[in-house]
Residue frames as a rotation matrix with the C-alpha (Angstrom) as fourth column:
MET 1
-0.180 0.712 0.679 -1.88
-0.756 0.341 -0.559 4.83
-0.630 -0.614 0.477 -18.36
SER 2
-0.931 0.039 -0.362 -3.04
-0.206 0.764 0.612 1.40
0.301 0.644 -0.703 -19.46
ASP 3
-0.007 0.976 -0.217 -6.28
-0.334 0.202 0.921 -0.48
0.942 0.079 0.325 -19.19
GLU 4
0.190 0.055 -0.980 -5.10
0.694 0.699 0.174 -1.82
0.695 -0.713 0.094 -15.89
THR 5
-0.528 -0.445 -0.723 -4.23
0.832 -0.444 -0.334 1.53
-0.173 -0.778 0.605 -14.34
ARG 6
0.197 0.619 0.760 -5.96
0.646 -0.665 0.375 4.81
0.737 0.418 -0.531 -13.72
ILE 7
-0.911 -0.409 0.056 -5.75
0.247 -0.648 -0.720 8.02
0.331 -0.642 0.691 -11.69
GLU 8
-0.008 0.940 -0.342 -8.67
0.976 0.082 0.201 8.51
0.217 -0.332 -0.918 -9.33
THR 9
0.286 0.191 0.939 -10.02
0.166 -0.975 0.148 11.92
0.944 0.114 -0.310 -8.48
GLU 10
-0.707 -0.526 0.474 -8.94
-0.309 -0.373 -0.875 13.71
0.637 -0.764 0.101 -5.34
SER 11
-0.011 0.783 0.622 -12.33
-0.995 -0.072 0.073 13.10
0.102 -0.618 0.779 -3.79
GLU 12
0.732 0.253 -0.633 -12.08
-0.319 0.948 0.011 9.39
0.602 0.194 0.774 -4.62
ILE 13
-0.193 -0.892 -0.409 -8.65
0.254 0.357 -0.899 9.15
0.948 -0.277 0.158 -2.97
ASP 14
-0.621 0.040 0.782 -9.88
-0.685 -0.513 -0.518 11.10
0.380 -0.858 0.346 0.08
ALA 15
0.467 0.872 0.150 -12.75
-0.862 0.411 0.296 8.59
0.196 -0.268 0.943 0.32
TYR 16
0.528 -0.358 -0.770 -10.39
0.025 0.913 -0.407 5.64
0.849 0.196 0.491 -0.15
LEU 17
-0.594 -0.802 0.066 -8.03
0.010 -0.090 -0.996 6.89
0.804 -0.591 0.062 2.62
ALA 18
-0.294 0.550 0.782 -10.99
-0.937 -0.328 -0.122 7.51
0.190 -0.768 0.611 4.91
LYS 19
0.767 0.541 -0.344 -12.03
-0.514 0.840 0.175 3.86
0.383 0.043 0.923 4.28
LEU 20
0.119 -0.822 -0.557 -8.50
0.202 0.570 -0.797 2.67
0.972 -0.018 0.234 4.94
HIS 21
-0.728 -0.386 0.567 -8.19
-0.403 -0.428 -0.809 4.70
0.555 -0.817 0.156 8.15
TYR 22
0.182 0.874 0.452 -11.67
-0.968 0.078 0.240 3.46
0.174 -0.481 0.859 9.28
ALA 23
0.723 0.095 -0.684 -10.72
-0.192 0.979 -0.067 -0.17
0.663 0.180 0.726 8.63
LEU 24
-0.230 -0.900 -0.371 -7.43
0.272 0.306 -0.912 0.04
0.934 -0.311 0.174 10.48
SER 25
-0.752 -0.049 0.658 -9.00
-0.550 -0.504 -0.666 1.83
0.364 -0.862 0.352 13.43
SER 26
0.245 0.951 0.187 -11.85
-0.965 0.220 0.144 -0.65
0.096 -0.216 0.972 13.51
GLY 27
0.168 -0.273 0.947 -9.75
-0.553 0.769 0.320 -3.72
-0.816 -0.578 -0.022 14.04
ALA 28
0.772 0.208 -0.601 -9.17
-0.635 0.293 -0.715 -4.67
0.027 0.933 0.358 10.47
LYS 29
0.636 -0.590 0.498 -7.10
0.335 0.792 0.511 -7.70
-0.695 -0.158 0.701 9.87
LEU 30
0.496 -0.545 -0.676 -3.84
-0.812 -0.567 -0.139 -6.72
-0.307 0.618 -0.724 8.16
MET 31
0.759 -0.294 0.581 -2.43
0.401 0.914 -0.060 -9.35
-0.513 0.279 0.812 5.81
PHE 32
0.449 -0.756 -0.477 1.20
-0.771 -0.597 0.221 -8.70
-0.452 0.269 -0.851 4.80
GLN 33
0.974 -0.225 -0.007 2.83
0.176 0.780 -0.601 -10.67
0.140 0.585 0.799 2.06
GLU 34
0.610 -0.792 0.009 6.26
-0.424 -0.317 0.848 -10.78
-0.669 -0.521 -0.529 3.80
VAL 35
-0.544 -0.763 0.348 7.68
-0.131 0.487 0.864 -13.33
-0.829 0.424 -0.365 1.37
ARG 36
0.557 0.704 -0.441 6.68
-0.513 -0.126 -0.849 -13.13
-0.653 0.699 0.291 -2.29
LYS 37
0.614 -0.249 0.749 7.54
0.571 0.795 -0.204 -15.35
-0.545 0.553 0.630 -5.23
ILE 38
0.860 -0.273 0.430 8.86
0.222 -0.559 -0.799 -12.36
0.459 0.783 -0.421 -7.21
ASP 39
0.741 -0.601 0.299 11.42
-0.656 -0.553 0.513 -11.73
-0.143 -0.576 -0.805 -4.47
GLU 40
0.647 -0.500 0.576 13.31
0.290 0.859 0.422 -14.96
-0.706 -0.106 0.701 -5.39
SER 41
0.270 -0.535 0.800 14.69
0.963 0.131 -0.237 -13.25
0.023 0.835 0.550 -8.51
ARG 42
0.692 0.058 0.719 15.12
0.137 -0.989 -0.053 -9.78
0.708 0.135 -0.693 -7.08
ASN 43
-0.506 -0.833 0.223 17.81
0.056 -0.290 -0.955 -8.04
0.860 -0.471 0.194 -5.09
ILE 44
-0.247 0.422 -0.872 16.85
0.918 0.389 -0.072 -8.70
0.309 -0.819 -0.483 -1.42
LYS 45
-0.918 -0.116 -0.380 16.93
0.278 -0.870 -0.406 -4.90
-0.284 -0.479 0.831 -0.75
TYR 46
-0.704 0.690 -0.171 13.71
-0.651 -0.528 0.546 -4.59
0.286 0.496 0.820 -2.82
SER 47
-0.519 0.550 -0.654 11.84
0.428 0.830 0.358 -7.30
0.740 -0.094 -0.666 -0.83
ASN 48
0.460 0.768 0.445 8.96
-0.209 -0.393 0.895 -6.62
0.863 -0.505 -0.021 1.61
LYS 49
0.824 -0.102 -0.558 10.71
0.523 0.517 0.678 -8.56
0.219 -0.850 0.479 4.37
PHE 50
-0.257 -0.964 -0.063 14.04
0.940 -0.234 -0.247 -6.71
0.223 -0.122 0.967 4.09
THR 51
-0.407 0.063 0.911 12.45
0.169 -0.975 0.143 -3.25
0.898 0.213 0.386 3.85
VAL 52
0.651 0.734 0.194 10.13
-0.119 -0.155 0.981 -3.66
0.750 -0.662 -0.014 6.85
ALA 53
0.675 -0.477 -0.563 12.96
0.737 0.480 0.476 -5.15
0.043 -0.736 0.676 8.96
ASP 54
-0.381 -0.865 0.325 15.36
0.847 -0.468 -0.252 -2.38
0.370 0.180 0.911 7.85
LEU 55
-0.335 0.286 0.897 12.98
-0.024 -0.955 0.296 0.49
0.942 0.078 0.327 8.55
PHE 56
0.422 0.620 0.662 11.33
-0.760 -0.156 0.631 -0.89
0.494 -0.769 0.406 11.68
PRO 57
-0.309 -0.681 -0.663 13.99
-0.347 0.730 -0.588 -3.21
0.886 0.048 -0.462 13.24
ASN 58
-0.990 -0.133 -0.044 12.61
-0.010 0.381 -0.924 -3.40
0.140 -0.915 -0.379 16.75
GLU 59
-0.401 0.914 0.060 8.91
-0.816 -0.327 -0.477 -3.50
-0.416 -0.240 0.877 15.97
ASN 60
-0.244 0.515 0.822 6.33
0.369 0.833 -0.412 -6.08
-0.897 0.203 -0.393 15.19
PRO 61
-0.948 -0.216 0.234 5.92
0.284 -0.244 0.927 -5.77
-0.143 0.945 0.293 11.38
ILE 62
-0.218 0.957 0.191 2.09
0.879 0.107 0.465 -5.81
0.424 0.269 -0.865 11.55
ASP 63
0.381 0.359 -0.852 2.02
0.781 -0.618 0.089 -3.01
-0.494 -0.699 -0.516 14.15
ALA 64
-0.495 -0.708 -0.505 4.52
0.254 -0.673 0.695 -0.95
-0.831 0.216 0.512 12.14
LEU 65
-0.883 0.183 0.432 2.59
0.443 0.017 0.897 -1.41
0.156 0.983 -0.096 8.93
LYS 66
0.131 0.966 -0.225 -0.76
0.982 -0.095 0.161 -0.48
0.134 -0.242 -0.961 10.62
ARG 67
0.218 -0.121 -0.968 0.76
0.524 -0.823 0.221 2.68
-0.824 -0.555 -0.116 11.90
GLU 68
-0.756 -0.623 -0.200 2.35
0.130 -0.444 0.887 3.61
-0.641 0.645 0.417 8.55
LEU 69
-0.659 0.604 0.448 -0.77
0.665 0.191 0.722 2.87
0.350 0.774 -0.528 6.48
SER 70
0.217 0.822 -0.526 -2.86
0.963 -0.268 -0.021 4.92
-0.159 -0.502 -0.850 8.91
SER 71
0.142 -0.218 -0.966 -0.90
0.188 -0.952 0.242 8.01
-0.972 -0.215 -0.094 8.08
LEU 72
-0.547 -0.337 0.766 -0.90
0.796 0.075 0.601 7.73
-0.260 0.938 0.227 4.24
THR 73
-0.099 0.486 -0.869 -1.96
-0.041 -0.874 -0.484 10.88
-0.994 -0.012 0.106 2.45
LYS 74
0.792 0.491 0.364 -3.25
0.353 0.120 -0.928 11.67
-0.499 0.863 -0.078 -0.99
ALA 75
0.613 -0.652 -0.446 0.03
-0.761 -0.639 -0.114 13.46
-0.211 0.409 -0.888 -1.76
GLU 76
-0.411 -0.763 0.500 1.65
-0.620 0.636 0.460 9.96
-0.669 -0.121 -0.734 -1.58
TYR 77
0.456 0.678 0.577 -0.87
0.039 0.633 -0.773 8.43
-0.889 0.375 0.262 -4.04
LEU 78
-0.719 -0.675 -0.164 0.49
-0.217 -0.006 0.976 7.18
-0.660 0.738 -0.142 -7.38
GLN 79
-0.547 0.552 -0.629 -2.25
-0.759 -0.010 0.652 5.33
0.353 0.834 0.424 -9.11
THR 80
0.132 0.690 0.712 -5.02
-0.719 0.561 -0.410 2.72
-0.683 -0.457 0.570 -8.95
VAL 81
-0.694 -0.498 -0.520 -4.39
-0.716 0.557 0.422 -0.73
0.079 0.665 -0.743 -10.46
LYS 82
0.554 0.815 -0.169 -6.82
-0.806 0.576 0.139 -3.50
0.211 0.060 0.976 -11.47
ASP 83
-0.193 -0.517 0.834 -5.96
-0.653 0.702 0.284 -6.89
-0.732 -0.490 -0.473 -10.16
ILE 84
0.022 0.217 -0.976 -5.59
-0.969 0.243 0.032 -8.95
0.244 0.945 0.216 -13.34
ARG 85
-0.865 -0.346 -0.362 -4.80
-0.245 0.923 -0.296 -12.11
0.437 -0.168 -0.884 -11.42
PHE 86
-0.657 0.664 -0.356 -8.01
0.722 0.418 -0.552 -11.78
-0.217 -0.620 -0.754 -9.30
PRO 87
-0.833 0.224 0.506 -10.38
0.151 -0.787 0.597 -9.52
0.532 0.574 0.622 -11.30
LYS 88
0.168 0.962 -0.216 -13.31
0.513 0.102 0.852 -10.09
0.842 -0.255 -0.476 -8.90
LEU 89
0.081 -0.256 -0.963 -11.39
0.976 -0.177 0.129 -8.49
-0.204 -0.950 0.236 -6.07
SER 90
0.903 0.292 -0.314 -11.25
0.258 -0.955 -0.147 -4.71
-0.342 0.052 -0.938 -5.53
GLU 91
0.660 -0.671 0.339 -8.61
0.150 -0.325 -0.934 -2.57
0.736 0.667 -0.114 -7.19
MET 92
0.302 -0.659 -0.689 -5.31
0.942 0.095 0.322 -1.93
-0.146 -0.746 0.649 -5.48
ARG 93
0.989 -0.033 0.142 -3.84
-0.016 -0.993 -0.121 1.48
0.145 0.117 -0.982 -4.76
GLU 94
0.226 -0.972 -0.058 -0.19
0.906 0.231 -0.353 2.37
0.357 0.027 0.934 -5.13
PHE 95
0.999 -0.001 0.050 1.51
-0.025 -0.876 0.482 4.92
0.044 -0.483 -0.875 -2.95
GLY 96
0.173 -0.985 -0.014 5.09
0.576 0.113 -0.810 6.18
0.799 0.132 0.587 -2.42
ARG 97
0.997 0.077 -0.022 6.61
0.059 -0.509 0.859 7.32
0.055 -0.857 -0.512 0.89
VAL 98
0.184 -0.981 0.068 10.08
-0.020 -0.073 -0.997 8.62
0.983 0.182 -0.033 1.65
TYR 99
0.950 0.024 -0.312 11.77
0.302 0.196 0.933 7.62
0.084 -0.980 0.179 4.90
ASN 100
0.364 -0.856 -0.368 14.87
0.583 -0.099 0.806 9.15
-0.727 -0.508 0.463 6.37
ALA 101
0.250 -0.122 -0.961 14.91
-0.376 -0.927 0.020 11.83
-0.893 0.356 -0.277 3.67
THR 102
-0.326 -0.459 -0.826 16.08
-0.920 -0.045 0.388 9.49
-0.216 0.887 -0.408 0.89
ALA 103
-0.934 -0.046 0.355 14.71
-0.029 0.998 0.056 6.00
-0.357 0.042 -0.933 1.25
GLU 104
-0.430 0.788 -0.440 11.86
-0.901 -0.344 0.264 5.69
0.057 0.510 0.858 -1.26
VAL 105
-0.845 0.177 0.505 9.28
-0.052 0.912 -0.407 3.02
-0.532 -0.370 -0.762 -0.43
TYR 106
-0.645 0.644 -0.411 6.67
-0.555 -0.026 0.832 1.68
0.525 0.765 0.374 -2.85
ILE 107
-0.779 0.481 0.402 3.39
-0.205 0.411 -0.889 0.62
-0.593 -0.774 -0.221 -1.24
LYS 108
-0.577 0.694 -0.431 0.55
-0.491 0.127 0.862 -1.32
0.653 0.709 0.268 -2.91
ILE 109
-0.907 0.321 0.272 -2.54
-0.147 0.364 -0.920 -2.10
-0.394 -0.874 -0.283 -0.84
ARG 110
-0.507 0.851 -0.138 -6.08
-0.005 0.157 0.988 -3.36
0.862 0.502 -0.076 -1.12
VAL 111
-0.878 0.316 0.358 -8.82
-0.406 -0.099 -0.908 -2.68
-0.252 -0.943 0.216 1.49
GLU 112
-0.580 0.733 -0.356 -11.83
0.176 0.540 0.823 -4.92
0.796 0.415 -0.442 1.71
LEU 113
-0.743 0.449 0.496 -14.69
-0.663 -0.395 -0.636 -3.56
-0.089 -0.801 0.591 3.86
LEU 114
-0.861 0.470 -0.193 -17.10
0.410 0.868 0.280 -6.36
0.299 0.162 -0.940 4.64
ASP 115
-0.137 0.937 0.323 -20.82
-0.134 -0.340 0.931 -5.81
0.982 0.084 0.172 4.93
VAL 116
-0.423 0.014 0.906 -21.92
-0.870 -0.284 -0.402 -5.22
0.252 -0.959 0.133 8.53
SER 117
0.503 0.773 0.385 -24.13
-0.841 0.540 0.015 -8.23
-0.197 -0.332 0.923 8.35
SER 118
0.606 -0.353 -0.713 -21.42
-0.220 0.786 -0.577 -10.57
0.764 0.507 0.399 7.09
VAL 119
0.949 -0.299 -0.098 -19.21
0.226 0.429 0.875 -12.67
-0.220 -0.852 0.475 9.31
GLY 120
0.227 -0.954 0.197 -15.57
0.965 0.194 -0.174 -11.54
0.128 0.230 0.965 9.67
ASN 121
0.211 -0.287 -0.934 -13.51
0.376 -0.859 0.349 -8.38
-0.902 -0.425 -0.074 9.86
HIS 122
0.926 -0.117 -0.360 -12.46
-0.353 -0.609 -0.711 -5.73
-0.136 0.785 -0.605 7.44
THR 123
0.514 -0.802 0.304 -9.18
0.669 0.596 0.443 -6.68
-0.537 -0.024 0.843 5.74
THR 124
0.739 -0.441 -0.509 -6.24
-0.597 -0.779 -0.191 -4.65
-0.313 0.445 -0.839 4.58
PHE 125
0.759 -0.484 0.436 -3.96
0.560 0.827 -0.056 -6.56
-0.333 0.287 0.898 2.26
VAL 126
0.485 -0.711 -0.510 -0.40
-0.588 -0.696 0.412 -5.26
-0.648 0.101 -0.755 1.85
MET 127
0.977 -0.113 0.181 0.91
0.211 0.644 -0.735 -6.58
-0.034 0.756 0.653 -1.45
SER 128
0.138 -0.942 0.305 4.07
0.718 -0.117 -0.686 -4.41
0.682 0.314 0.660 -1.52
PHE 129
0.991 -0.109 0.079 5.93
-0.134 -0.781 0.610 -2.40
-0.005 -0.615 -0.789 1.04
HIS 130
0.434 -0.881 0.189 9.50
0.814 0.473 0.338 -2.35
-0.387 0.007 0.922 -0.26
TYR 131
-0.255 -0.621 -0.741 12.24
0.004 -0.767 0.642 0.04
-0.967 0.161 0.198 -1.37
SER 132
0.693 0.653 -0.307 11.23
-0.234 -0.200 -0.951 1.31
-0.682 0.731 0.014 -4.75
THR 133
-0.035 -0.710 0.703 12.93
0.729 0.463 0.504 -0.08
-0.683 0.530 0.502 -7.84
ILE 134
0.079 0.105 0.991 11.80
0.816 -0.578 -0.004 3.09
0.573 0.809 -0.131 -9.79
ALA 135
-0.825 -0.468 -0.317 13.14
0.565 -0.702 -0.434 6.44
-0.020 -0.537 0.843 -8.57
PHE 136
0.052 0.899 -0.436 10.29
0.778 -0.310 -0.546 8.72
-0.626 -0.310 -0.716 -7.35
LYS 137
-0.311 -0.178 -0.934 11.63
-0.262 -0.928 0.264 11.52
-0.914 0.326 0.242 -9.60
ASP 138
-0.950 -0.041 -0.309 10.54
-0.308 0.273 0.911 9.26
0.047 0.961 -0.272 -12.45
ARG 139
-0.540 0.823 -0.176 7.05
0.840 0.539 -0.059 8.68
0.046 -0.180 -0.983 -11.03
HIS 140
-0.609 0.445 0.657 4.03
-0.118 -0.870 0.479 10.95
0.785 0.214 0.582 -11.17
PHE 141
-0.688 0.411 -0.598 2.33
0.693 0.130 -0.709 11.79
-0.213 -0.902 -0.375 -7.90
PRO 142
-0.287 0.592 0.753 -0.93
0.658 -0.450 0.604 13.47
0.696 0.669 -0.261 -9.15
TYR 143
0.719 0.680 0.144 -1.85
0.337 -0.521 0.784 15.13
0.608 -0.515 -0.604 -5.77
CYS 144
0.126 -0.763 -0.635 1.58
0.955 -0.080 0.286 16.15
-0.268 -0.642 0.718 -4.50
TYR 145
0.736 0.175 0.654 1.39
0.406 -0.888 -0.219 19.93
0.542 0.426 -0.724 -4.47
LYS 146
0.052 -0.835 -0.548 4.84
0.992 -0.021 0.127 21.30
-0.117 -0.550 0.827 -3.62
């Protein structure tokens, strides 16, 4: 762990997932960073755009991501990360999910719930949804009880 990362308690992750599911079921705007600057120097297989197109070829990417994020579980939680580029924004959560028995996907998201009195919608920002560059066997999933 570093100053930028931490492991939240199980109850904190349960609450976060409840907030995420609430936001997505309440018409949250989903912002997906399909093309990222970092992808310019990376194997295309590890880009958001490639991964989503590969896993959900005949679907609208936003619809597919909303469905996938709506079913995240605490067993898929990796860690919580401070946003050092935008420190006033909420922390991001990292998850890992396996597709088709072997395809490991790294997911990093932020959920912003707006005050009921404010104008606008809740927002779910998907920073990363790509094949993992680090094997899950080398990652620690704190609430994965096998």
